N, C-alpha and C positions, 0 to 999 in steps of 0.2 A: 506638476508631475505628469507622466504619461498614464495612459489608461492601464488597468490591471491586465494581468496575464490572460490571454484568451483561454477560455475554458475547452478543455479536451475531454471527449466523452468516449473512452475506450469501451469496446464490447467484449462481454465475457465470452462470446462465441468466436471472437476474432483474436486468436492468440499466437504467441510467437516463442513459446518455450514450455518446458516441464516445470512443475506439474500441471500447469494451466491446460495443456493439451489433453491429459487424462481427464480433467475436470470438465473441459468442454465436451469431450466425447460422452462423459457420463450424463451431462446435460441433454445432449441429443437423444441418447439412449432413453432416459427417463421420460422425455417428451413423447417418443415414439411409443414407449410402453403405455404411457397414460392414455394416449389415443386408442391404442389397441385394447386396453381394458375397458374403456368406455364403450367402444365398438362391440366387444364380446358381450358385456352385460346388456347392451341394448338389443342385440340379436337374440340373446337367450331370453329376455323378457318378452320380446315381441312373439318368439316362437311359442313360449308358454302361454301367452294370452290368446294366440290363435287356436292352440290345441284345446284350451279351455272353452273357447267359444264353439269350436266344432263339437266338443263333447256336450254342450248344453243344447246344441241343435240336433244332436243325434238321439238314438234311442237309449233304452236303459243300460245296455251292455256298453255302449260308447261312453255313457255318462260315468260308469264305474271305472273304466280303463284309462281314459285320456287325462283326467286330472292327475292321476299317478305319473303318467308320462311327462306332463307339464312340470311336475315337481322334480322329476329326474333330471329334466333339462336345466332347471334352476341349480341343482346340486352340481351338475357338470360345469356350468358357467362359474359358480362360486369357487370350485376346486381349481379351475384354470387360472382364475384371477389370483387365488391364494399363492399358487406355485410361482406366478409371475412376480408378485410382490415380494416374496421370500427372496427370489433371485435378484431382484432390484436392490433389495436391502443389503444382501451380501455384497453385491457389486459397489454400492455406495460406501460401505464400511471399508472395503479394500482400497477404494480410491482415496478416501480421506486419510487412511493410515499412510498410504504412499505420499500424500501431500504433506504430512507432518515431518517426515525424515526422508532424505535422499537415500537412494539404494546403494550408492557408492560413497566412499569417504569424500568429504568436502575439503578442498585445499584452502578455501576462503571462509572465515567466520565473521559475521557482523553482529554486534550487539546494538540492537535498536531500542531506543527509549523514547516513549511517547510522553511529551510535555504539553501543557496548555500554552500555545497550540503551535507546536513545531516538533520535529523529529531529530533526536541526537543519534548519530551513527558512529560507532567505534569499530574500527578494523583491527582484528586480532590476527597477528602473524606468529610464526614459530618463535621469533624473538621479540621480547616485549618492546625493545627499542625500535622495532620496525612498525609497531602499531601506530595509529593516528586517529584523530576524531574529525568529523565533519558534520554537516547539518543539512537536512532537508533533500539534498541532492546526492544520490548514490551512483557510484561507477563501479561496474563489474566487467570482467572479461567474458567475452562471447564463448559459449561452449563449456563453461566451467560451472558445476553445481555449487551454489552459495548457501551456506547454512546460516539461518537467522536465529538469534536468541532475543526474544522480545520482552522488554521490561516496561512497567508503568511507573512513572514518577509521581502522579497525583491522582487521577481518575482513570476509569476504563476508556481505553482507545481501541482501535481496530486497524491493523496494518493490511492494506489492500493494493495490490498492483494488478489489476484485472487481466492484463495481457500476459502476465508471467505466472500468477498464482492467485488462489483464492484468499478470502479473508481469514485473518487469525487475530483473535483478541489479545489485547495488551492489557494485562491486569496488574495493578500494584500488589507487591508481596509474592508474586509467583513469575516463573520464567516459562513462557510458552515458546515452542519451537516451530519453525517453518523452513522452507527452502524454496528456491527457484533457479532456474537455468535458462538464460536467453539463448535461443538458436540463431537469431538474426541481429545484427548490429542495428541500434536505433535508440529512440527516446521513448520510454514507457511511463506514462503518467499514473499516479495513484492518489488515494485520498483516505483520510481517516473514515472508517465506515461504522463508527459507534458514536452516537452523539455525546460529546464531551464538554459541552458548555457553549458559551456565547459565540465564540469564533470557530466552532466546529467545522464550518463550511470553508474556512480559510486555513486548513491544515492539510496542505498538499504535500506530496513527495514525487520526486522524479527519479527514475532509474535510467542511467545511460549505459547501455551495453556496447562496449568497445572492443575492437580487435585486440588480442593479447598484447601486442607491442605498444599500442596507444594506451591501453590500461596501465601497463608497467610504468610508462612515462608519467602518467597522471599520478600514480601512487607515489613514485619517487618525489614528485613536486609536493604532494601533501605531507610526506615525512619530514620535509625540510622546515626549519623555522623560518619566521618572517624575515624578509631582507631589510636591513637597517636603513632608514631614511637617507636619501642622498643629497637633500638640499635643505635649506632652512625652512622652506614652507611646510614640507612634510614632516620635518623634526617638530615644528611647532604643533602640527596636527597630531602627531604621536603623543606629545606631552599632554595635550588637552584630552586625547582619548583616554590615556592611562588614568588621568586625574578624574574624569567625569563619567567614564564607561568601564574602566578596568575592574570595578567591583563586581560587575555581572559578567562581562565577557572577557575571554582569554585571547591573546595573540601571542603565541609561542615566540620567544626571542625578544619580548618586550616585558615591560613591568606590569602589564595587564594580565591577571591571573584569575579572573572571576570564573565561576562555575554555574551561575544561575541562568544565563542565556546561552545562545549558540557560540561555539568557538569560531572566531573570525579570522584565524591565522591566513587563511587563503580565500577570504570573502570575494576578492575581485575575480576569481576563477569560476564563480558560480553564475548561472544564468538568471537567477531570480533571487529576491529578497523576501523576507516576511513570510516564510514557509510557502513559497510559490505564488504569493499575492501580486507582486510587482516585478516587472523586468528590472534586472540590475543595472540601472543607468545612474549617471551622476545626479540628474535631477530627482529621481525617485529616491536615491539615498538621502539627499538633502531634505526632501519632504518627509521621509520616514523618521529621520533623526529629529527633525524640527517638532513633529507632533504625531507619534505613532497612533493615537487615539482616533485621529481622522480616518486613517487607512483601516485600522483594525480595532474598532472599540472593544474595550475590555481586555486587550492585550496586556500582559504583565510589565511590558516595557513602558516606563513612565516618560512624560514629556520632560525633557532635560533643558533647563535654562542656560542656553548658549547664545552668545552674540552671533550675528551674521557672519562675522569674521571667523570666529572660532569654529562654527559649524562648517564653514566652508573649508577650513583647514583640516578638520576631522575627515571630511569627505575626500579631500585630496590625499590624505593618508591611506584611508581605506582602499582607495582605488590602486594603490601600489601593491596590495597584498594579493598577489597572484600565486 
């Protein structure tokens, strides 16, 4: 197998869409305010100490007046700090409220479910027949606000695409909402931000922001069922897959209807496998199917006893699922 996917380290201050822009602005504002508060308190304390020293060195009259002035300086500093902190608190609450729901109606809704250790993503359209499901890799149209409904399947996770939006917890038994809107086409990497077990670090997500026409082309492809195998080799691979993997994985248009693992209807169109752990290549697929525990110890996908011939046939079949 080839090496794992190169780690991408997006910065929370280097953002490309709403609401990350307002959150980054809040971050800079709080940084400046924190420095200002420290500076004000330091200046006031130094002024108070200087006045107290002068009072101690002066006569009786100065001794009576200047401690009072020093205390007054402290009150002024505390009052200014309190006003600044209250303003910062209000600004933070407004920004977080804006981050939870878009200000305009979202034409696209995604139901994102956190599993150990992968992301299930269901696209909801106006017609139920137009919806589809994918895993770990999300495509969205540029310039369109996307509503997220976050569900937890097992333990607490946290959805985080730093360059597009802040963290939102994914909690079993409740639905949390978030949103994002990419202003620039590109590839935005994310990560589960809540420790969720052994392979927490290998629970990545990728958001591809596409021009609207390219997104519509991708979505139409995802709505379609899998293409039937065209030759005997891939037909054999489909048979082995349905028999050995179909209890956990679904491939729409085949006999595989599992709901435990990711939907693989269009697996070959994804850039990575195992929730962003490996590049989606023939060799990596073969290694992943052969023994997932080598790549992702503790993963719920078991090692399946397949002959070399059957494993190669399954990989050949999966590579046709575009």
